[in-house]
Structures are given as structure tokens and as C-alpha cells.
C-alpha positions in Angstrom: 0.6 -8.3 19.6 -1.0 -5.5 17.8 -0.7 -4.8 14.0 2.7 -3.5 13.1 4.5 -2.5 10.0 8.2 -2.9 9.2 10.6 -2.5 6.3 10.5 -5.5 3.9 13.6 -7.5 3.4 14.7 -10.1 0.9 14.5 -12.7 3.6 10.7 -12.1 3.6 10.4 -13.4 -0.1 9.3 -17.1 0.7 6.6 -16.1 3.3 5.4 -13.3 1.0 5.2 -15.4 -2.1 3.2 -18.1 -0.2 0.8 -15.4 1.0 0.5 -13.9 -2.4 -0.3 -17.2 -4.1 -2.9 -18.1 -1.5 -4.6 -14.7 -2.0 -4.2 -14.4 -5.8 -7.8 -14.8 -6.6 -9.0 -12.7 -3.7 -6.7 -9.7 -4.7 -7.3 -10.1 -8.5 -10.3 -7.7 -8.7 -8.3 -5.0 -7.0 -4.9 -5.2 -8.7 -3.3 -5.0 -12.1 -3.5 -8.3 -14.1 -0.6 -10.5 -12.9 1.3 -13.2 -14.8 2.1 -16.5 -13.3 5.8 -15.3 -13.2 4.7 -12.5 -10.7 4.1 -15.2 -8.1 7.5 -16.8 -8.2 10.2 -16.3 -5.6 12.6 -15.1 -8.3 10.3 -12.4 -9.6 9.5 -11.2 -6.0 13.2 -11.3 -4.9 14.0 -9.1 -7.9 11.1 -6.7 -7.2 12.0 -6.5 -3.6 15.7 -5.9 -4.3 14.6 -3.0 -6.6 12.3 -1.7 -4.0 15.0 -1.6 -1.5 17.3 0.2 -3.9 14.6 2.9 -4.3 14.2 3.0 -0.6 17.9 3.9 -0.3 17.4 6.6 -2.8 14.4 7.9 -0.7 11.7 7.4 -3.4 9.9 4.4 -1.9 9.1 3.1 1.6 8.2 -0.7 1.2 6.7 -2.1 4.3 5.2 -5.4 5.4 2.0 -5.5 7.5 2.3 -7.9 10.4 -0.6 -9.2 12.5 0.5 -11.0 15.7 4.0 -11.2 14.1 2.8 -12.9 11.0 2.9 -11.3 7.5 -0.6 -10.4 6.3 0.0 -7.8 3.6 2.0 -4.9 2.3 1.8 -1.1 2.6 4.1 1.1 0.7 4.7 4.9 0.2 5.5 5.1 -3.6 6.7 7.9 -5.7 8.1 10.0 -2.9 8.7 13.4 -4.4 10.8 16.0 -2.7 11.2 19.7 -3.5 8.1 21.9 -3.3 5.7 18.8 -3.5 6.9 16.7 -0.6 4.4 14.0 -1.5 4.0 10.2 -1.7 1.4 7.8 -3.0 0.0 5.2 -0.6 -0.7 1.7 -1.7 -1.7 -1.4 0.4 -3.1 -4.8 0.4 -4.0 -7.3 3.1 -4.8 -11.1 2.8 -8.3 -12.4 2.9 -7.9 -13.7 6.5 -6.9 -10.3 7.7 -9.7 -8.4 5.7 -12.4 -6.8 7.7 -10.6 -6.9 11.0 -9.2 -3.4 11.2 -5.7 -4.6 10.0 -5.6 -2.3 7.0 -6.7 0.7 9.2 -4.0 0.0 11.8 -1.3 -0.3 9.0 -2.4 3.0 7.6 -2.4 4.7 11.0 1.1 3.3 11.6 2.5 4.7 8.3 1.1 8.2 8.7 3.6 9.3 11.5 6.4 7.9 9.4 5.4 9.9 6.3 4.8 13.2 8.2 7.3 13.2 11.1 10.2 10.9 9.9 10.0 11.7 6.2 8.7 15.2 6.6 6.3 14.9 3.8 3.4 17.4 3.2 0.9 15.1 1.5 0.0 11.5 1.2 -2.2 10.6 -1.8 -4.3 7.5 -2.3 -6.7 6.2 -4.9 -9.4 3.4 -4.7 -11.7 1.9 -7.2 -15.0 3.7 -7.0 -16.8 0.6 -5.7 -14.0 -0.2 -3.2 -15.9 1.1 -0.2 -13.9 -0.8 2.4 -10.7 0.8 1.3 -12.4 4.1 1.2 -13.5 3.7 4.8 -9.9 2.8 5.8 -8.7 6.1 4.4 -11.5 8.1 5.8 -11.0 6.6 9.4 -7.4 7.8 9.0 -8.2 11.4 8.2 -7.9 11.2 4.4 -10.4 13.4 2.4 -11.9 12.5 -0.9 -11.1 15.3 -3.4 -12.1 14.0 -6.7 -12.5 11.1 -9.3 -9.9 10.2 -11.9 -11.5 8.7 -15.0 -9.8 5.6 -16.3 -7.0 6.2 -13.8 -5.3 2.8 -13.5 -5.6 -0.5 -15.3 -6.9 -2.8 -12.8 -8.1 -6.4 -13.4 -7.4 -5.9 -17.1 -9.2 -2.6 -17.9 -8.8 1.0 -17.1 -11.1 2.0 -14.3 -12.2 5.1 -12.6 -10.7 5.8 -9.1 -11.8 8.0 -6.1 -8.9 10.3 -5.2 -7.9 10.8 -1.5 -5.4 12.8 0.3 -4.1 13.6 3.8 -2.0 16.7 4.5 0.5 17.0 7.3 -1.4 19.8 8.9 -4.8 18.1 8.6 -6.4 17.5 12.1 -5.9 14.0 13.3 
């Protein structure tokens, strides 16, 4: 079975928590600092319930990444803004076992038509740490163009770090 994405559900909490705990050290350099509470089923159940409320309001699209039917990560369109902007921010992560095998690229490829065709967005924005070349290649393979650098953009691994900014527009060539 190829890499697929689907809407997250609260039933996914146990498997997702197990995956997140197993990949805590692997993901730590690329994410905000996380407390031990973040890796509990209670915390994740509440977070997923909130994300699903935002999904119903049309401001978030929280998806799981599956490889051969198994959860291997998450991909989300965050901060969906309507009106004249019609934009969303893309965020994703994959487990260490799925890293470097094209899983992230396939997940990004799967969410693009949802963003542009189903949600009718004009723009998908993404940001990566400057030294996260693998994530930059995932974006570039999927038609994202780098358009700048944001100094001290997000607090990642405990400190504000510069990020490369990317975007893909609905009318960009595939």
C-alpha cells in the first residue's frame, strides 16, 4: 500500500502517543521543547479533540501519515485563513523509521490537491530550519519555492531560530 494521509481521530491517540514517545529524541532538534505531559494519552487526546474542533470550523486540517496502513507521522494545514488571503501553513513530521524513504514527500504531494482543489486555497506556506536540508528538498520536490529567511522565526529546541520560508501557489506549475 502506498503512503496515504487521512483525518486524525481520537481513536488514533494510543498509537500516536506510542509513536511520539518512540521518536521523542529523534524529533527534539526539529520541534518546540516538549514537557513529559505532552507525551501522555490525556494531553494528546485533548490536543486532538481541539484540532478536530478547529477542523469543523475550517481553520485546521489535521492528518495522519500512513505507510502501508501504519501511522508514521502527521501532516497538518494550520492557520487556514479565508477572505482575500486563502492561505494555510503546512507542518509535518515523520518517524525515524520512515525518514529518508520518500514518505514525507508523498504525504506533501497528497495534501496539495486537498489544499488547492477541495479547500480552494490560493497559497500553502511552510518554514524549515535553515540547516534542515531534507525538509527543504521535500518542499522543493513538491513545487514549493523558497522566498526568504525569517530571523528568529520560531522557538525550536529551546531557542528562537532562523527559518527558510517556502510557498506554493495554486496556479504554480506542478
